[in-house]
N, C-alpha and C positions, 0 to 999 in steps of 0.2 A: 428768071424767064418766069411769068404769072401761068395757071392753070388757066386749063379751058375754063369758060364758066358751067357751072354744074358735073361736074369731076372734080371728085374728092383724090388727096394722094394720098397715101399708107405708108408708114414705116413700120418695118418687122423692129423690135426691141425686145430683149431677153432682161432689160436693167430691172423690171420691177420684179423678178423672180432671184435674182445673186446684186449681193452689192459689194460697193467696189472691192473692197478689203480681204473679202472673202475670195473674189474674184481673180485677187492678184496672188494671194496663196496657190489657190487651185492650181493654176496654170506655172506656179514658179516650184510647186513639187509634182508636179506630172512631168512638167521638160526636167527635170534633177532624175525621174525615175523613167523616162525614154534614153535617157545616155547613157543610165546605169546596165541598161537591158543592152547597149548599141556598146558600149563596153565591156560587158559579160560574154557576147557573141564575137567579136571582132577579136581583142586581145586578151580572151581568157579566163578562165575564172581568179587565178590568180592575181592578174592586174584588179579586178574587180575587191577583192581581196585587201588588197592594199590601199586600194579606197575608204572602202570600209575603215581600215586602221586609220586611214589620217583625220577622215573627215567624217566618222561616226563617235558615238559615245564614248572613247577606249577610258576608264577610271584611272589604270596606267599611264596611258596619255597625258592625262589631266593635270594628276598629281602620282608622280614628281615630272610625267613629262612635259608641261608645261604648255598643250596644243588647248590657247587655252578659245580657240576656237568652237570646240569639240560641242559642247553644252548647247552653241546655235546650230551648227551646220547637222545634227544629226536628225533637227526636224525633219531636215526635206529627201533624208534617206530612206527608203524602203528595202524590200525584199525582190529583187528583180524577178525572180521565178513562183510569184505569188499576189498575181495581179487585185486579188481578193484585199488583201494587206491596204495597198494602199487607196482602195475603188474606198472601202467602205469607212478607210478616215476622210477621205475627202467627204465621202455621203453627208456622216457627220457635221463635218465643217460647215458645209451645204446647210442641214436642216437647223442646227444649232448656233450655227456663230452670226449667221446673216440676224437674224434675231436681234445679238446683242447689239454687233453696229447698227441695227437700226436705231436704239437708243442711245448709244454712244458717239457716232461716227467713226471714221474711218481710221482716224490716226489714235484714239483711245483703244479701239477696239484690238488695232494691229498691235499695239505695243503689249495689251492684255494678252493677247497670243502668245507675242515670244517671253515673256515673264513667266507665266505659266508652265511654257515649253522648255526654258534655260533652266526655272527653278526646279522643275521637276528632275533635268538632268544634274542639276550641283546636286540632290538629296541622292540620286543614284549613284555617284559617285561617292560620295560619304559614308551612303549604309554599306558599298561592298568594299571599301577601303578597309571600313573599322570592322567590318567583320570578315575581312580575309584572314586573323587570325585563329578563327574557328571552323578552316576547314571547306569557308564555302566556295564556289567556284572563280577560276583563276580572273586575275584584274585585269585580261587581253581580249579578252571576249567584248566586240565592241555591241551596243544598243543602238537600234535603228526604229525610226520611226515619228509620225507626229501624235502620237498616242495621249502623252502627257501632256501636249495643248489641250489634244481636243476634251481629255478629264476635266482640263481646267474650265473649259467653256462649259462642260453638265453642271461644274458647281456654280460657275458664274449666274449661268438660267436659273440653279433651284432656287439661288437668294431671289434674284430680279421677278422670278413668275415661278412662285413656289406652287402654287396652286391648278396649272396651266396642266391638260390632261397629255398623259404618252400615250400613245399606241406603240404596245413591243410587237415587234415586225415577225411576222410569220403566226404569231399568236396572236390569239381573242382576248387579248389581257390589255385594260387601260387601269392609268393609274397619275396620280400626281407625281409635276416634275421631281419637286423635296422626296416623294418615295421611293420616286425612279432612279434617282442620284445615290440616295441613301442604301438602298437595294446594290445597284453597284458598285459601290464604297465596299457594304458586305461580302460581294464576293471576290472581290480586288483582295479583301486583307483575310479571309477566311479560304478561299481557292489555294493559294500556294502550304498552308498547314495540310492541309488535308492530301494534298499531293506526294507530298513529301519532298524525297530526294530525285523523287522522278522526273520533277517539273514539267511545264508546258512549254519551255522557250520564248516565255512571256514576260516581261519586263512591268510585273504587279507592283513593285516600289516607285516604276517611275508613271502608271497610271494614278497609284494615292500621290504621290508628291505633287501631281499637276492640282489635284480637287485640293490639295492642303494647302499651297501655294494661292490655288485661287481664293478662295475662302480666306484666308490671313488677309489677303488683299483687299478684299470686298469687305470685309468685317473691321477693317484696322478704324477706323472710325466711329464705330460703334463700344472697339473695344478701350481706344484712347477716354472718350465719353467718360465711360463707367469707372475707367480708372481716376480720374477727372472727379469726377461726383462722391469715389469712396473717399479722396484725398479731402475734396471738403468738407465733407460728414463728418471724418474721423477732427479738422481742425474747428468744427464746431464743436461735437464734443468737448473737446480739449477744452477752448475756453468757454463752455456754460458749467465744467465743473469748478474752472479756476475762477467765475464770478461765484457760484458756488459759494466757493470757500471763505472768499471773500465776502460774502453777503454774511454767512454765519459767524464771519470775524469779527464783523464790524455792527452786528445789528444790535448789541447791548449796548453802544454807547452813545452819549446825552447828544440830541439836536445840539446843531453850533449857535449860536447870537445870532441876532439881526445883525446887528453889528459887523458882522464878521463877513458877511456877504458882501459878494462883490460882480457889481454891471459889467 
């Protein structure tokens, strides 16, 4: 049916404020979070702990337990007793992830999200497996949360928008995206050293791992380009030296006779 003349139809849409990939990830993460809350309330803490041991990131579960789905599923799990944990992760995903998705599109952004999140999880498993022999925490403690992928998004924004100004929440401070991410990386690296054995129940390895994976993925082209240029320069210098040796060896030879020329 057509509208009456002179009457305009208005439709409320929030698509301008959230991109499809970010929306899908936020909805899925909050859905899993509320399922965790229901499970813990109605089935008890023991049932919820079993869920974490099966779907959280447990180093001993991945190696040698072969629960190969854990580096993927741990991204959707959060602490049901700490709503701020999932809230701030999803807030950062909304604030920074939509910037990347608007540049890359939904498919590439979602792939990048899981690449950095899974990569961060694998780094966590590797580091904890190696350091187990040095008396570090047991390998049956699950890691949960999307922070590895969120820090990968931070790294992506720092590479794509290095000079964009970022305001620090609750503080009258503004800095470039590059400086913001470098500051975060420094805190994630030095904070565990300062805290020592006391710890803070935060997987700083996972955070740094997400950044490293994101940086390597986005910089792989320039890295390979530099390697290719270095090889080409080396080949050029080697051929130039051979040519110089040949010229020096034959520069005193008499010129060839004209009757030896060939067309």
